[in-house]
Backbone bond lengths (Angstrom), bond angles and torsions (degrees), N, CA, C in turn:
res aa  C-N    CA-C-N  psi(-1)  N-CA   C-N-CA  omega(-1)  CA-C   N-CA-C  phi
1 M - - - 1.447 - - 1.528 106.03 -
2 D 1.344 116.09 133.28 1.438 120.40 -178.84 1.530 108.65 -81.26
3 D 1.345 116.21 166.67 1.478 122.17 -174.88 1.483 111.86 -63.31
4 F 1.331 119.05 -37.75 1.499 122.89 178.64 1.551 107.94 -60.27
5 T 1.351 118.03 -46.55 1.440 118.72 -178.98 1.536 111.32 -65.98
6 K 1.341 118.74 -37.54 1.443 120.95 179.74 1.540 109.65 -62.45
7 R 1.284 115.88 -46.46 1.471 118.47 -178.60 1.554 109.86 -64.53
8 R 1.313 117.74 -37.65 1.447 120.06 177.09 1.524 111.94 -63.11
9 I 1.329 116.19 -44.27 1.459 122.04 179.07 1.544 109.79 -62.29
10 E 1.377 116.18 -44.50 1.480 119.27 179.88 1.508 109.38 -61.50
11 K 1.316 120.97 -38.65 1.447 123.79 -179.96 1.535 110.60 -66.32
12 I 1.280 116.70 -44.33 1.474 122.98 178.78 1.530 109.81 -60.89
13 M 1.314 114.93 -45.43 1.483 118.80 -178.23 1.525 111.64 -69.38
14 R 1.350 119.02 -39.61 1.458 120.28 174.19 1.531 110.43 -56.04
15 H 1.324 115.22 -49.58 1.472 121.19 -178.01 1.573 108.68 -58.23
16 Y 1.320 114.98 -46.69 1.497 120.18 -178.58 1.518 110.27 -60.54
17 M 1.300 116.65 -44.50 1.491 119.02 -179.31 1.497 109.52 -67.15
18 E 1.334 121.40 -39.76 1.463 121.80 179.93 1.557 110.31 -68.17
19 S 1.310 118.56 -36.08 1.461 119.17 -179.53 1.528 112.30 -71.25
20 A 1.375 116.08 -25.47 1.462 118.57 179.41 1.527 113.18 -93.06
21 A 1.316 117.67 2.65 1.489 121.28 -171.97 1.508 112.64 -58.32
22 E 1.358 119.31 -44.81 1.454 122.20 -173.06 1.560 107.84 -66.94
23 E 1.319 118.78 -42.61 1.465 122.62 175.81 1.472 110.00 -61.18
24 Q 1.337 117.48 -41.88 1.458 120.49 -176.63 1.506 110.66 -64.36
25 L 1.299 118.76 -38.35 1.511 122.18 177.61 1.526 108.05 -63.63
26 R 1.301 119.40 -46.52 1.448 120.45 179.28 1.519 114.22 -59.38
27 N 1.325 117.60 -35.86 1.420 122.95 -177.32 1.558 112.69 -95.95
28 R 1.284 115.62 4.81 1.499 121.29 -178.49 1.574 109.17 51.05
29 R 1.270 115.16 53.02 1.450 119.70 177.97 1.540 107.33 -145.96
30 S 1.334 113.63 164.08 1.441 118.60 179.35 1.487 107.52 -135.32
31 I 1.299 119.06 152.38 1.447 125.32 175.30 1.520 108.64 -111.68
32 G 1.289 115.30 134.28 1.420 123.71 176.47 1.499 111.67 -137.65
33 Y 1.295 114.30 -178.09 1.492 119.63 178.37 1.498 110.70 -153.80
34 S 1.325 114.65 157.87 1.501 119.02 170.07 1.520 105.16 -127.61
35 L 1.353 111.71 147.99 1.458 118.75 -178.36 1.533 105.39 -125.83
36 E 1.331 116.79 116.47 1.434 121.36 -177.08 1.521 108.76 -138.82
37 G 1.281 117.39 121.55 1.460 121.02 -178.36 1.516 110.68 56.13
38 D 1.335 116.96 -123.23 1.492 120.69 179.17 1.474 111.95 -102.03
39 E 1.348 118.46 25.23 1.452 123.36 -176.34 1.552 109.90 -124.94
40 V 1.331 112.90 141.43 1.443 120.39 172.31 1.530 107.37 -124.47
41 M 1.334 116.61 126.42 1.491 119.55 177.46 1.486 109.11 -111.03
42 L 1.349 115.12 129.08 1.419 122.69 173.15 1.507 108.84 -87.64
43 I 1.341 119.07 128.81 1.436 125.58 -173.97 1.494 112.73 -124.92
44 E 1.289 116.16 133.70 1.488 120.97 173.57 1.549 107.85 -102.54
45 Q 1.311 117.12 132.65 1.408 124.33 178.21 1.486 110.36 -112.37
46 R 1.350 117.38 125.11 1.436 122.07 -178.77 1.572 109.60 -130.52
47 P 1.311 114.32 156.53 1.480 118.38 176.12 1.595 109.31 -64.06
48 S 1.334 113.79 140.31 1.457 115.24 177.61 1.559 108.59 -69.74
49 K 1.365 116.10 164.45 1.414 119.17 -174.15 1.540 111.22 -66.99
50 D 1.317 118.15 -29.77 1.424 120.97 177.11 1.521 114.77 -83.71
51 G 1.345 115.99 -4.77 1.421 123.57 176.67 1.516 113.00 73.89
52 A 1.349 118.61 8.93 1.427 121.46 -177.89 1.549 113.77 -83.12
53 G 1.263 115.82 -12.77 1.494 118.19 -177.02 1.467 110.24 -170.74
54 W 1.319 115.99 -159.44 1.461 123.78 -178.02 1.584 107.29 -123.28
55 I 1.309 113.26 147.46 1.431 118.08 171.08 1.552 109.78 -115.69
56 E 1.345 114.59 150.74 1.482 119.76 179.47 1.537 107.28 -107.56
57 L 1.324 113.05 133.06 1.445 119.67 176.63 1.541 110.53 -122.30
58 P 1.329 117.91 118.70 1.471 118.36 177.40 1.532 110.43 -62.92
59 V 1.317 115.40 138.20 1.409 120.93 -178.15 1.566 110.04 -107.93
60 A 1.286 116.80 -53.05 1.469 122.24 -177.92 1.538 108.63 -152.20
61 Q 1.242 115.48 160.56 1.440 123.06 174.52 1.531 110.62 -130.60
62 F 1.332 114.86 137.79 1.454 122.19 -179.69 1.553 105.66 -115.93
63 R 1.279 116.01 126.75 1.527 118.60 179.59 1.539 108.70 -123.19
64 L 1.269 114.52 128.81 1.454 123.09 177.17 1.522 110.30 -90.97
65 D 1.368 115.46 120.73 1.450 118.85 170.38 1.468 108.73 -139.14
66 A 1.332 119.02 -166.14 1.437 124.09 -175.55 1.562 112.02 -54.79
67 G 1.324 116.13 -33.33 1.460 118.73 -176.24 1.528 114.54 -85.36
68 G 1.347 115.44 -2.85 1.477 118.31 179.53 1.546 107.89 115.35
69 W 1.324 115.06 -158.22 1.472 121.34 178.56 1.477 111.34 -85.57
70 N 1.330 116.02 121.69 1.509 122.32 176.41 1.496 107.98 -104.07
71 V 1.310 115.51 143.41 1.459 122.66 178.01 1.499 110.78 -103.90
72 Y 1.354 113.71 131.67 1.453 121.67 178.04 1.528 112.07 -119.21
73 G 1.316 115.29 145.71 1.450 120.03 174.90 1.546 107.49 -122.33
74 M 1.322 115.92 156.18 1.488 118.66 -178.94 1.508 110.67 -89.91
75 D 1.357 115.50 133.04 1.439 118.34 -179.58 1.562 106.80 -88.36
76 S 1.329 115.10 179.62 1.482 122.13 -175.19 1.492 111.44 -65.08
77 G 1.286 121.11 -18.34 1.406 125.99 178.55 1.547 113.35 -91.38
78 G 1.286 116.74 4.28 1.496 123.33 179.86 1.498 114.11 77.42
79 R 1.339 118.85 19.97 1.412 122.53 179.49 1.524 110.43 -105.08
80 W 1.316 116.99 139.45 1.496 121.61 174.37 1.469 110.52 -72.59
81 R 1.358 116.54 130.35 1.461 123.32 177.28 1.494 107.05 -129.51
82 P 1.363 115.49 141.78 1.442 120.47 174.58 1.564 111.69 -58.38
83 V 1.288 114.66 144.42 1.491 119.15 175.24 1.521 107.77 -96.29
84 P 1.315 117.33 101.71 1.504 119.08 -172.14 1.517 113.39 -64.70
85 E 1.306 117.06 -24.69 1.495 121.36 178.37 1.484 115.46 -69.37
86 I 1.408 114.75 -15.29 1.471 119.23 178.93 1.483 105.83 -115.07
87 P 1.350 116.95 104.20 1.460 118.78 179.09 1.522 114.08 -72.16
88 P 1.306 118.15 155.10 1.450 122.02 178.68 1.527 109.99 -53.67
89 S 1.359 115.00 150.65 1.451 121.04 179.33 1.566 109.45 -148.23
90 D 1.302 114.57 148.04 1.481 116.46 174.27 1.522 111.30 -79.05
91 D 1.281 117.45 -8.67 1.465 123.78 -175.34 1.524 111.41 -99.64
92 F 1.346 116.01 98.32 1.499 120.67 -179.05 1.557 108.78 -57.70
93 Q 1.295 117.25 -45.69 1.525 120.27 -176.91 1.535 108.77 -57.34
94 A 1.281 119.04 -43.71 1.465 120.27 178.19 1.519 112.23 -59.32
95 Q 1.297 115.09 -40.71 1.531 118.11 -179.46 1.513 109.70 -70.19
96 L 1.299 119.43 -38.33 1.423 121.81 176.15 1.508 111.35 -62.39
97 N 1.339 115.93 -43.51 1.454 121.07 178.07 1.543 113.42 -59.92
98 R 1.321 114.77 -38.21 1.490 121.15 178.86 1.555 107.55 -64.57
99 V 1.291 118.01 -43.76 1.450 121.11 179.17 1.520 110.96 -66.32
100 A 1.345 116.74 -46.93 1.469 121.14 179.41 1.517 112.70 -60.60
101 A 1.327 117.53 -38.59 1.447 121.06 177.10 1.562 112.25 -65.96
102 N 1.256 114.59 -30.67 1.504 123.73 178.05 1.553 112.72 50.79
103 D 1.330 117.72 37.87 1.404 121.60 -179.99 1.542 112.40 -57.52
104 L 1.306 118.70 -26.43 1.422 123.09 -178.16 1.542 112.47 -84.13
105 G 1.348 115.78 -11.94 1.466 120.81 179.95 1.507 115.10 69.44
106 I 1.328 119.07 25.27 1.464 119.35 -177.23 1.508 109.12 -114.81
107 F 1.312 121.43 -1.97 1.493 120.29 179.99 1.499 107.26 -111.48
């Protein structure tokens, strides 16, 4: 992923996290992300059951390849699998919106 694309993704993710801040406070959770290579992982952070800290739960993964941005969800075995109902797209924002809307009920 080139530097321009990385900066664009970081800007989109900052905006997404800011827009979700009020809901996050109500639900005592936080949304974060990691950017590594050609992959962006959306992460939910929640208080641990004992209240001593926070745990991170992966929500979705976005991978950039020749076909565009592909969306992956985690299966019960902890492996990332492509979400066939969400076709690849050159528009990262559109893919993030699909995951955020969670119309499929898997995120």
